Each structure stands twice: as C-alpha cells, then as structure tokens.
N, C-alpha and C positions, 0 to 999 in steps of 0.2 A: 504494501500499500504506497502511495506515495502522498504527502503534505503538500500541495503549490499555494501561495496565499502570496499575492500581493495587496498591502493594505495602506499604503501611505497617499496624502494627496501631496503631490510637486508643483509648485508655481516654480516653471522653469525659463530663466531667458533675460537677457538684459534688462535693467530695472525694474527685475520683480520685486526687489527690498521696499519699492514703495507701498507693496501689497500687505507687508508686515500688520500694520494695523487693522484692518478688514479680518486677516486671520486669527490676530488674536481674538476679535470680537466676536467670529463664527465657532470658536472651539470652547469660548468661555475666559478665557484668563484676560483678569479685571486687572491685578497689581503683580505684573511680571518681574520674577528677578534675571538678570540679563548676568549670565555664565561666560566668561570671556579669558582672554590672558593679557598680560600687561603690553605687551609686543601689537598685539592688533587695538588697544587702547591708543599706545602711540601712534599709531598709524592714522586715526581718526577715524575709524570705521564703527567703533561703538561710540561716539558722535553722533553720525548720522544715521545711525539706530536710533538711539535717543530722542533725533530731532524729530526723527517720523512718529515714536510714541508720544513724544510731545505737543507736536503739532494734533494728535489727535486725542488727547485730553489725557495721558496717561502720567502726564510731568511726574506728580506728585505722589504717584503710585510704584514707580519702578526703584529698584536698588540694584547696582553692580558689586559682581562677584570678579575679578581681575587679577586673581592667582593663582590660574591653571597652570601646574608646571609642565617641562614639555612630555613627560610622561604621567598625564594622571595617578594620583594616589590618594591612600585612605583617608591621610590628611587632609587634604585640600577639601576631599568631600566630606570629611565633619563641619570644617571652619566654612565653609557654602550653606549646607544642612543650617547651620546657626543661623546664618544671615536670613535664610529665609523663612524658618521658624519668627527668628525675630520682626521681621517684617511685616509677617500675616501675607504671606503672596502665596498664589493661587495659579501658577505655573510660571515654567520656564523659557529665556530666549537665548539660545545657545550659540554665540558667534564666535568663529572662528575656527582653526583644523579641527584633526580627528583629537586631539586632546581637549578642546573646550566642547564637544560635543558628548564624547561619552564621559567626561567628568559631569554634566548636565545631566546626565541619563542618570549615571550613579545617584546623586544627588534628588532626582523625582523619585527612584527607588526610597534612600533612607529617609528620606524627609517625611516618608507616607506609610511606611513600614516599624516594625520594632525591631531592634537585632543589630550588630555589628556588620559593615561590608562583605566581612566574609562569609555570611549564612547566607547571603545571594547569588554565590559563586556558583558556577555549574557545577565543577568540581566535586563541589562541599554538598551538592544534592539540592542547590537553592532554586532552579527554575522554577519548582511549584510552589516556592516563595512569596514570588511575587506577584502581585495581584493588578487587577482593574483600578486599585488604589490609588497605583503610583501616579503623581503629577505629569499634565497635561506638558510634553516639551513642543517648542516652534525651534527647529533647526536651522541656521542660517551660514553654509560652509564658505569662507575667504582662502580654501584649500581646495587642489582637483585631485583627490588622492586617496582618503580613507572611505569615502562614500560614507560616511558612519550617520548621516544626513536620513537616511534610509533603511539604516541596519538596524535588527532588531537584538545588536549586544552591545556591550559598553567593556573595553579591554583599559583594568583598574589593577593596581601594584598595591598589596594590599600592606599591611603594616609589618607582617613578618617576611614579607620580601618577594611573594609570588606575585606574579601577573595571572592575572585572571579573567577570565572572560563569565560576565553578569547577562546573559542571556534570556531575554523573553518579548514573546512580540507583543507585551504592555512595556519594553522600555522604546519601541521603535517610534520616533516624534511623529505626532499627531500631523504634523506639517513641516517640509521644504522647502526654502524656498533658494532656489538654486542660481543667484545670478552671476554670471561669469563678470562684469564690472567689477565684483569686489577682489579678483583675484589677477587683473592687470599689470598691479605691482609687485608681484610677486617676485623675490629675486632669484635669479636664474637659477640655483644646487637645492633652494626649496621648490620650485619648479618640477623641477630634474627629479627630484627624488621621491614628492608625491607622487609627480606621473607614474612613475615606476611602480608604486605601491598598488595604482588603479590597474596597469597591467596585470601584476600579479596577482590582483584580485582575479581580473577578469581569467588570467590564463588556468589557475590553481582551483576555482571555481567549477570550470568547465570541465577540467580531468576528474574532478571527486567523483565516485562511484552512485551518489544516489539518480534515480530516476523524478528527471525536472527538465522536459524538452524546453518549457518557456525561457527555463531560467541559461541554458544551453546558449539559447538563441539571441538572449540578453547581455551573454557573453560574450561570443563572438564579435556579434557587432559591437563592443564598445572595445574590444580591442583592436578593432579594425579602426577605431578613430582614435584612441589613442597612441596605436603605433603609426599611425599617416600623420601624427599632428604633435606630437611631443618635444621632437626636436624645433620646430618655428615658436612653439610656446616658450620652449626655456631663452631661444637664441633671439625671438623678438614678442617681446614680452607684452606689447600692445598690437598683438594681431588678434585681432575680435574674434573670425573665425576657429584660429587655434583654440582660442581660452576656451569659448563656447564646446567646443569637442573634447578638450580634456575635460569640464566638469561633467560634459555629458556620461563620457568613461567612467570616470569617477563613480558617477551616480547609479550607472549600468550595472558596474562592478560586483555594488553592493547589494543590489536588486537582487544580482544572481547567486550571492555567496551564502544564500539560506540552506543552499544545497548545501554546503559544507566547505573548509579551506583542505590544507593538507601540512605535509612536514613542515615547507615554506613558512608557516606561520606559527606552527609549534618550536619550530630553530626560533625565529625571531622574538617573539614571545618568553622565551624564556631567557636567552641573552640580554632582550629588553629588561626585564627583570633583576637580572644581575648587573647589571651598569644603566642604569636609565637616561645617562647622555646621549646614549647612542638614538638616533633615528631609525625609526621603523620601516619606512621607507626606502632607505636606504640599505638596512640589513636585508629586505625583503629580495630586493635586486641584486643584491649580492649572493643569497640562498638559492635564487631561483633558479638558475641554471643547474645547478647540482640536483636539485629535486627532481627538475624535468630530466634528467636523464637516468635518476632513480625509476622513476614513475614509466619511461617510456615501456618497461617491459612487463608493467601490469596487465592482466588479462582486458580487462572492459577496453584500457588505451589502444589494446592492440587489435580487440576486434571490433570497436565502433572507426579505427583510423583516426583516432583524435590527434595525432601530432600532423598529421596533413593536415587535420581540418584548420588547426591553431595556425601551422604555416601558409595555408589559403589566405588565413584572414589577418595578418602578416604582411601577404605580398610576395613571398618568400621564393624563391626557385627551388622545384622540387627537390635536389641534392642537397641544398644548405640546411643543416641544421638548427631546428628551435633553440636551442641551448647556446649554442655556437651565436643564434644571433642578437640575444637578451646581453652577453656578455659584451657584443663588440657594443650593442646600443648603449650601455650604460658608459663605457668608454668612452664614447663620440659624446656622451652629455658631459661629462667629468667626472664621474660618480667615484667614491673608492672603488676599485678592483679586486680586493679584497678583504678577509678580516683583518690581516697584517697592518693595511694603512689606517686601520681602525684602533690599531695597539690591543685585539684582541690576540693572547697565544694559546698555544695550545694546555696552557695550565687551567683555563680554564675550560676546555673541553668536557670532562667528566659531570660538571655540574650544568652545563649548559645540558648534556645528551639527559639526564635526571630529570630538568625539566619540559624538557621537550618530548620525553614517554607521556608525562603526568597532565601535557595540555589537550585542550577539549580536541584541539585541529589534530592529532594525533589521528585519532578514533574516525577520522573521514579522509584519511588520504588513500589514493585507490589502489595503494600496494602497504602491506602492514610493514614499518619498519622496526627494525630492533635496535638497540642500543651499540651493535655494530656497523648496522647501515647508519645511524646517524654521525659515529667518528668519521665515515668513509664521507661522506655529504660534507661534512666540516673541513677537514684536509683538502677535501676541493675546492672549500671556500677560503681559503687563506688567501 
C-alpha cells in the first residue's frame, strides 16, 4: 500500500510576498511570531515582511525571534517557544532558509505540546505524539535548497548532540510563499550549496524504493530545472529565470521526498550533528557521488533503469556517469571537492557511521548499507 499526499498551498512567483497578510488572515493567524536569523534580518528581508504585516494591521501583534543558528538546535527552540508563549502568539511566519523554517516547525510543535523536543523525534517514536494542536506555520524561503517550506519534517540538533527528524503531516507549513525575488542577492557559494542540496533531494528521493509515481515525476522535473540553471544562478545572481527555476526545483525536491531519502542524508545528518558549522547542502554535494555509485547496484534501481532516467533529466550523454557529472558540477561551482577540504578526518568516521546507521533516512535507501558500506562511502568522499 502506498500513501501519496500533497497537501500544502503554495503561492509561487515574483512578488508573491505581497500575499502574506492575506494568507495569515485565511488560516487564522492574528498574532504572528516571525522566526528568522540575524543574517536575514540584516539583509532587510525581515523589514519587508514586517512592513507587509504592518500595512495590514498586524504591527502591534508581531514579535521577531532572530536567533536561529546555522544548524537549528533544541536550545534555540526553547528560546523561541518562550517568546511565542510570552507574546500570546497564534502562529508563526518563518523567514529564511531551511534552518529558520525547521526551527519554526520545532517551535510550532513544542509551543503546543508537553514534553522536550526529543520526545517528538522520529527515532524516539515521536511521530504519533505530534498532533493537530501544532501551531500553524507560513514559510517564506529565502534560499533555493532545502524545500522545507513544503516538507513534512524538521531536522534539529538535540541537547545530546544528535541531529534528528521531527516528522509529521502536522508540521507541514499551512502555506508556502515562494518568491524568487528574495533569492536574487544570495552570495554565489550559498546559491551553489543550496542548489546542490535541491539536486541531492531530487536524485535521492527518485532513487528511494517507495512506490510513488507522482513524486518520481516531480523529482525528475525538479532535477531537470536545477541542473539546467544552477550555474547561471550562481554566476549571474540577478538572472530571474534561473532564480525562478532553482526555487521551483527546491520546492519540487521537498514535495517529492515524502518517498524518503537515503544514505546521502543519513551521512550529512550525522556529520552535521557532530560539527554543526558544516553546511548541509555542501555535505550533500560531497556525499552524493559515492552514494549514487553505491546505489547503482540496487535491484529497483537496475530494474527501473533509474540511472538512465536521471541522466536523461540531466541532459547527459549515454556513456556519461551520473556520479561523475555531479562531482564535476560541484567543482565547476567552486564547492569543496571532499571532506578533507572541510577539515573532516578519518578519526571522525566511526562516529559518523554510528549516527548514519541510526538516522531515519538510512531506512529508505534503495540498498541496505552496512557499517563497512558507510566507511567505503566516506573514504570515497575524502
């Protein structure tokens, strides 16, 4: 039996931010808490959001939490929950990349449920503990990478150092406002890293074994858009067509990954928990070639000619390796080519493998990976 569910309302296109007050009213948010980070606030994007809300009469009822760290954690969730409750807020507007949106989801759960954050983690049996009491979230992405604005999960670091998923249909934002104009001033390396994150999502969820043909189609189209436009978006940041297609690819990858992800994400979640300073999209780009090579032998991948279908979406010649093309693209974009460039040595490999085996994405890889398999993938990614 397959569960196929697309439930989020998406306002997509340039100037769609103008619809924020309308969407707050439609879903019943009267006293929003804006969750963001200091970089987004310094860039003036939060001011634009607040102006839209103020012009619609929300000025005296809005608070801002801008303490989101690059890899959101339980401490930040607690701080934002305290602000949410103190302000009598009834919903959240998340403004930023995947970190701010994921933090907002954690706040939406913890502000409306009893118990610490870890009690809602999927690996702690927390899926059933997240209920319809979860506060409504409107997500306004400012990067084109994670697609968290349409995702059913939040990746957060617990006080004990584990990087875990909070997974539930109740954490899907009620509305996603995807305005590519908010990404026009992204720095080149952040554009490249988040863009490779979107590519990783599209590829990995397509390779996942669950039966979900709509998700497969969405993932392949998202990959086509991202692969064709990531270089232009990186090198020509104000190219509106490239930015629009990258935002679409990001959103599509996350719509599709309800199928599940795989070893790329189990590795990047694990290493990101060990060293929260490492960028998730950059790690995905590094791990993706080795994982694609590992999965090439999976029965379902071979039977459904999935690598050939990926190559077609990427416009590759028949003899060109998907894994090799990914590695070359990362190099052309100026991203790190391996873990050594990030200062990650083999001394960390046992801890990375331990975390990867416990991660929820490990279970949805098309081929079961052992500890030795993970070590081989890590060595290929040095």
